[in-house]
N, C-alpha and C positions, 0 to 999 in steps of 0.2 A: 703266462699266465693261461695261453691256450693248450699249453702242454703238458699241464696240470689236470687242465678238463678231460683233454684224451684221454691221459693217465688214467684217472680216477672210473671214466666210463670206460672202459676198457676191461679194467681190473674188477670191477663189479659185475660186469659180463660173465668173465672168466669164473668169478666166483660162483655167479648164480648158475652156468652151465655144470662147474664139477661138481656143483649139490644135486643136479638135475639127473648127470649120469652117477653119480653114487646110489641115488634113488634106484635107478635103473636098474641097475645091476644088483641090487637086493631083493628088486622084485623078480629078476630073470637070472637065478644063478646058473641057469645051466646053458653054455653059449652053443652055438651053431655046430656045425660038422667042418664046416671050414677054419675055424676059428681054435680048434682046440687046442694048437699047438700053442698059438701065443697065449688061451686060460691057462694050459697046463705049464706056460714058461711063466704065468705069473702070479703063481703059487708061491713060487719058489721067491724067486724078486719080480713081481707084477713090473712089466714097465709101464704100463698105463697109470700106477700110483707114483712111480717115479718120474714122470713126467708132467703130476698131477703135483705132487714134491717141489718140483723144480719150477714148476712157475708161479707155487704160491713163495716159496721165497722169494723169485725174483720180482712177485709184485707187494710182497710184504717189508721186503726187507732191504733192496736194493735202493738207494737214492739217487741213480744216475743209471743210463743204458749203457753205459760202460764199464760200469760196475755188473751189470747181468748179464754181458759179454765175457766179461776173464771171468765170472763164476762158471757158466754152460760150458767154457774152455776145458776148465780145470774137472769138470764132471765127464769129459771125453766122451762127450755125446757123439753118436757116430753121424755123422750126417747126408751120408750113403746109404744107407739101410731104409726102408720104407719108413715111411713119417705115419704116427696116427694123427689124427685130428687134432692134438694139444700139440704135438709138436709142432703143426704143421704153422697151429696157431700160434704158437711161443714164437716161430721164424718169422711171419707175418710182422706180430708184433716188433719185434726187435728192429725190423725194415722199415718198418713205419715210423718209431720212435728214432732211429737214425735218421730219419728227411727232416725229423722234425726238429731234432735236437743239432743238427749240423749250424755249427757257428757260423752263423751270420754276420758280413762284415760291414760295417755301417759306414756308409759314404760320407766324408766330413763335407760339406757345404761352406766351401771356404766366404766368411762374413767380408763381404763387401761393402765398407761404409759408402753411404750415399748421401752425397754432397747436397743440400738443402737450398735453394737460392730465393730463402726467405729473406729478404731485407732488412735489418734491423739497423735500427738506429742508435748509435751509441752515444749517451752527451757527452760531447766534448767541456773538461770543467775549464771554465773561465781564470784563464791564470790572468790575474792583475799584473800587471808589467810597471813596476816601478821608475819614471822617467823622473831624472834628479831635474828638477826647475832652480836657476841660479838668479833670485830674486836680487833684485840690486838694492843695495842698503845707501839710502841718500846720505852723502857728507854732508860735515856742516857748510861747506861751501858751495853745494850743488842744488840745482832746482831746477822744477821742471820748464823747458823753453816754451815761452809764450808765446805766443800768433804775432809773427812781423818781424821778433829781434834780428837785428842784421847788424853784423860791427862795420863802423865807420871808416871810410880810408881816413890815414895818417899824414893828411896832406893840410899844412897851416899857412898854405899862400893865401894873405890876403887879396881880396876882390871888394869891388863898390857894387851895392847893388841899389834897390828902390830907393829914392830919393841922396844919393849918398850915400850912404850906410853900410860900412864896415863890416864884415863876414870875413872869415876864413874859409876856404874849400871843405874843410873835414862840416862845420857848421851847417854851409849851404845843404852840402851831399844828405847829410840828415835831414833838414828841413825836406828836398826834393823827395825821401822816404815816405816822410810823414804825410807828402800831399799824395804820394800813388795811395798810402793805406787809407787816408781819410777820403779821398774822392768828392768831396765837396764844392761850396761856393766858395767860401772862403780861399784866396791862393797864396800862400802861406812863404810860396819863393819870390810874388811880385810884391802887388799894393800891399799888404795887409804888412810890412814890417815897414814900424814905427818905431823904433828904436834898435842901432845894431851893436856891434862890441866895440873893444878899443876907445869908450867913449866918455868923457867926463862929464857929469850934467849932479855933478855935486853930492848931495844928500838926498836928492831925490831918488836914487835907486840905490842906495845905500853902498855905491862902491862896485855893486856885483857887475857892472855894464866896463868898468877898468879893462879888465883883461878879455880874451878872447872868449866864445863859447856863450855868451848872451845875448837872447833878442828877445823884444818884445813884440807884438803880432795884434794887428785889431781884429775885432769879434763883427766888425759892422758891413752893412753891405755898401760895396766902392760908391763911391761919389758919393755917400750918403750917410745919416747917423742912425740910422735904424739895426739894431743892435738882432745881429741873428740866432737868438738865444736856442733852437733847435743842433744847431749846428756845434754847440759849445762843446757839449759832452764826447761825440764821435772826433771832433778833432783834439781833443786832452789826447783820449786812448792814442790817437793816432802818435801824437808827441812822445807821448810816453814808451812807447813799442819801441819808436825809431831811436830811443834814446835821450831822448830830454826830460829833467826835471820840470812839469810846467803844471801853472798853477792860474786859476781866472783871477785878475783884479779887480772888483768891482770896483765901482764909481766911489770915490773919497776912502777907500780902503788902505791905500801907501799913505796918501796923504791927502790935505783937503781939498777938495773938488781934481781929485784925480781921476784921468780916463778910465772907463773899462779896458781893459786890455787883455792878454794873455803872456804872463811872463815863463820863459823858457830858459833850462840852463841844460847847455850841450855836458852829458855828463862824459866824466872820462880828455876833455880835454885838459891839453897841458898845459895852456896859456889861460886857466882859470884866473880871475884874480882870487884875495883871500875871502873876500866876504862870500864870491858866487861859491868857491868850496865850501864855506861855511851853510851856506842854504843846501848843498847835500846830505852834509855829517855832522855837522854841528846841532845844538841844542833843540833846534827849531827846524831841524833838516827833513828834508826827501825821505830819505831812509829811516827814517825812528818816526814816519807817520804823519808828520805835520807841512804846514803851509809855508817853510822857510822865512814866514815875516819875524822881524825881533821881535822880542817882547819886553816887557819894563823889568828889572830887577826885583824880585820877589811874587811877580806873576809866573803864569801857564802860556805855554804854546799855543795857537791857534792849529785847531786837529786840521787835516788836510779833510777836505771836504767830496773829494772825487777817488776814495779807495787809496787804497795802499800801493808802495813804489811796484812798479813791472823791474824782474830784476834778468837779465839776459848774462849767459854764458859769459858773454864778452868783458859784459862789468864785473863778473866775479873773478873772471882772469885777472883783471886792472885792479882786486883788491876790495871790492864793494860788495855789502851785504848788507841784510835786512836787520837794520836795529831795530825795530818795534820791539817794547817788551811786553 
């Protein structure tokens, strides 16, 4: 744009100068003495007119400085002869424009990417990892293991205990475990045993004590007739956890004037009598949710007043199950 402005300015100045000179020549047609030779020459092919024509062609018709130079060279300009003012001005113009129009090489500035140290927090998509969880499906023969379950030893050696009652070692071990679970005043391995196993007392016990695993326990304070009612429930829970089917027999419940006591049958004892086994799985049995007492024909069994049966895994392994409907 700067070159266009300079060219426009010089061209206007030259045109204005040429017009002024032409006016001056018309006003002063007689040249001075020293210029007669040039004036005479100008009558045939005037030199100033030729320069003027060339200058006008350069600025009016040439689109670049290179075109102007080629044009002047083709016109056989003699640069060694004395130059008129228009020739000198034309030459100066060519030099100036040559300096302005010299191709400029733009220095390419290499682009250097700048790494910005702006901390950006990229949200991490939450990836939900699905971990397969194996949920145990209880089988018909499985149950949550209750507190206190302990498989008794299979020792059927018979021994004498309190007042000469006979028990096998399996039953006695189960009583000892129940005592630990209970931890109360009543000593179920000592004075509280009021009837043992392998004893025939006729019809009073329905034949449940004829074999092994049967025992009756007092709930009275030692040496008195005071019933320890507050000890009954915790002792029954401990006996059942240790592996007994146990119930409280209140006054007169078994027969007329029968004493209050706890009746217990060792579950899984292989020497149980048929009547004792019937108290476990029979129509009025422990695993059916009843009291184990026989009931008259056409009647209904007595419900268990102390909750349902406790079923340990070792009982399940022996084939016992919850038979409640």
